[in-house]
C-alpha positions as MATLAB code, in Angstrom:
seq = 'MQVNVSFRHMPSSDALRSYVETKLLKVKKYLDEPIEAHVALTAEKTQHRASIQIDAHGTRVKAEHSTTDMYATVDLAVDKIEKQLRRHKDRMKEHHATTHAGSLRMAQKETIRKPSRAAEPRAGSNLQIIRIEPIDGKPMTVDEASLQLGFMKNRFIVFRNMESDEVNVLYKRKDGALGLIVPGR';
ca = [
       3.851   45.215  -74.497;
       6.146   47.228  -72.076;
       8.822   45.095  -71.177;
      11.733   46.515  -68.089;
      14.119   44.553  -67.546;
      16.871   45.563  -64.630;
      20.044   43.563  -63.821;
      20.993   43.265  -60.285;
      24.873   42.374  -59.104;
      25.242   41.868  -63.085;
      26.545   44.413  -65.633;
      23.589   45.091  -68.243;
      23.487   43.022  -71.541;
      21.462   44.645  -74.725;
      21.780   40.885  -75.918;
      20.185   40.228  -72.791;
      17.842   42.049  -72.861;
      16.363   41.329  -76.549;
      16.439   37.431  -75.681;
      13.758   38.064  -72.531;
      11.968   40.620  -75.219;
      11.373   37.916  -77.656;
      10.920   35.201  -75.020;
       8.197   36.865  -73.498;
       6.715   37.727  -76.957;
       5.230   34.119  -76.606;
       2.990   34.790  -73.931;
       1.447   37.718  -75.511;
      -1.170   35.760  -77.103;
      -3.043   34.337  -74.185;
      -3.535   38.081  -72.897;
      -5.028   41.394  -74.245;
      -3.399   44.603  -74.632;
      -1.894   46.508  -72.604;
       0.835   44.203  -70.960;
       3.400   44.771  -68.633;
       6.291   43.005  -67.949;
       8.796   43.163  -65.238;
      12.232   40.982  -65.501;
      14.674   40.686  -62.836;
      17.846   39.172  -63.818;
      19.877   38.826  -60.856;
      23.396   37.091  -60.806;
      24.470   35.564  -57.248;
      28.109   33.691  -57.002;
      27.459   30.906  -59.232;
      23.627   30.901  -59.509;
      21.301   33.156  -61.907;
      18.064   33.545  -61.039;
      15.139   35.445  -63.445;
      12.213   36.764  -61.669;
       9.363   38.032  -63.839;
       5.933   39.111  -63.103;
       3.417   40.139  -65.844;
       0.665   42.517  -65.504;
      -2.440   42.549  -68.206;
      -5.868   43.623  -67.591;
      -6.316   42.416  -63.856;
      -4.566   39.442  -64.505;
      -1.364   39.210  -62.319;
       1.166   35.907  -63.204;
       4.485   35.825  -61.774;
       7.527   33.308  -61.988;
      10.823   33.017  -60.676;
      13.842   30.487  -61.822;
      17.204   29.816  -60.993;
      20.170   27.593  -62.561;
      23.411   28.067  -63.667;
      23.096   29.783  -67.359;
      21.342   33.031  -67.670;
      19.971   32.206  -70.991;
      18.798   29.117  -69.446;
      16.934   30.436  -66.782;
      14.904   33.306  -68.770;
      13.921   30.048  -71.215;
      12.416   27.989  -68.029;
      10.927   31.291  -66.102;
       8.829   32.100  -69.244;
       8.195   28.615  -69.555;
       6.480   28.335  -66.375;
       4.212   32.001  -66.895;
       3.345   30.506  -70.188;
       2.100   27.003  -68.089;
       0.426   29.265  -65.891;
      -1.130   31.604  -68.555;
      -2.624   28.836  -70.486;
      -4.515   27.132  -67.747;
      -5.683   30.766  -66.712;
      -6.852   30.740  -70.527;
      -8.302   27.525  -70.283;
      -9.837   28.089  -66.901;
     -11.761   31.344  -68.382;
     -12.705   29.375  -71.659;
     -14.370   26.707  -69.539;
     -16.251   29.070  -67.149;
     -18.201   31.076  -70.320;
     -18.322   28.005  -72.364;
     -20.299   26.340  -68.935;
     -22.363   29.093  -68.208;
     -23.350   30.578  -71.276;
     -23.899   27.037  -72.519;
     -25.906   26.355  -69.642;
     -28.359   28.969  -69.989;
     -28.464   28.624  -73.773;
     -29.373   25.051  -73.391;
     -31.724   26.030  -70.663;
     -33.374   28.536  -72.703;
     -33.865   25.897  -75.788;
     -34.809   23.210  -73.325;
     -37.523   25.210  -71.604;
     -40.620   26.206  -72.755;
     -41.678   29.676  -71.739;
     -45.529   29.924  -70.698;
     -47.545   32.764  -70.776;
     -47.996   33.396  -67.152;
     -51.903   33.639  -65.865;
     -53.973   36.819  -64.959;
     -53.067   35.911  -61.421;
     -49.461   35.887  -62.175;
     -49.099   38.946  -63.990;
     -47.036   41.723  -62.412;
     -49.217   44.656  -61.332;
     -49.510   47.981  -63.363;
     -46.307   50.412  -62.792;
     -43.938   47.121  -61.687;
     -41.322   46.223  -63.941;
     -40.858   42.101  -62.500;
     -42.165   39.873  -65.147;
     -42.197   36.182  -64.783;
     -40.487   34.277  -67.630;
     -40.951   30.703  -65.995;
     -43.782   28.550  -64.115;
     -42.382   25.274  -63.146;
     -44.738   22.834  -61.524;
     -43.408   20.716  -58.920;
     -43.828   16.882  -59.109;
     -47.272   15.289  -57.499;
     -45.765   12.389  -55.816;
     -45.626   12.612  -51.828;
     -42.738   12.328  -49.869;
     -40.864   12.969  -46.356;
     -38.574   15.210  -45.441;
     -36.144   12.760  -45.129;
     -36.593   11.747  -48.602;
     -36.523   15.270  -49.587;
     -33.066   15.825  -48.283;
     -32.290   12.822  -50.434;
     -33.273   13.855  -53.502;
     -31.432   17.612  -52.625;
     -28.354   15.948  -52.175;
     -28.652   14.819  -55.773;
     -29.542   18.082  -57.158;
     -27.946   21.223  -58.411;
     -30.525   23.702  -56.451;
     -30.349   25.069  -52.993;
     -33.872   23.906  -52.462;
     -36.370   21.612  -53.638;
     -40.350   21.998  -53.387;
     -42.136   18.966  -52.736;
     -45.580   17.598  -50.758;
     -44.912   16.314  -47.345;
     -46.270   12.655  -47.067;
     -47.532   13.026  -43.554;
     -49.257   16.764  -43.505;
     -50.281   16.781  -47.281;
     -48.560   20.320  -47.181;
     -46.653   21.757  -49.841;
     -42.839   22.348  -47.947;
     -39.778   24.152  -49.336;
     -36.567   22.411  -47.970;
     -33.656   24.448  -48.517;
     -29.378   23.793  -48.340;
     -28.392   26.659  -45.618;
     -24.936   28.627  -45.968;
     -23.742   26.917  -42.963;
     -24.781   23.682  -44.659;
     -27.032   22.351  -42.495;
     -30.954   22.096  -44.045;
     -34.291   24.752  -43.381;
     -37.600   23.890  -43.813;
     -40.328   25.935  -44.810;
     -43.701   25.310  -43.955;
     -47.163   26.925  -44.362;
     -48.474   29.058  -41.270;
     -51.492   28.165  -39.327;
];
């Protein structure tokens, strides 16, 4: 970990520099190497300010704190940095856990059936159907389908239209409205 400490409006102190470096070792457990830390210590009349910026593999965290004691200021600024990094690491764990666990759950729950001859890709094509999902045979109106779509995670629902007895697709548009796909005549 590379730590750059700069002193503004105050004399340089080796003791304060080593204190900052040892305090910043606490945040090393949240980040992968290489880590760069830029610390600016400033004295203005009775206030002492510590500004810390940490860069590590695209993650940039900043914190600033001000009190009357420089050592307390450094402690509080490092605590802020540590809190931000802990939240960031927890978010990353949650993100990876949900995406990977979700895909694992889906793979375990689904039974992948061999596609029929008609569904097989043409020769020379690298497309392959890995999942065939039957639609519900229960007919419903467009209003019922829109209510069902509201409860689903998917952005679309395939249903048999009660009025026309045809298969329709209702989907959520990017602007928040709904779109309906009906077979051409």
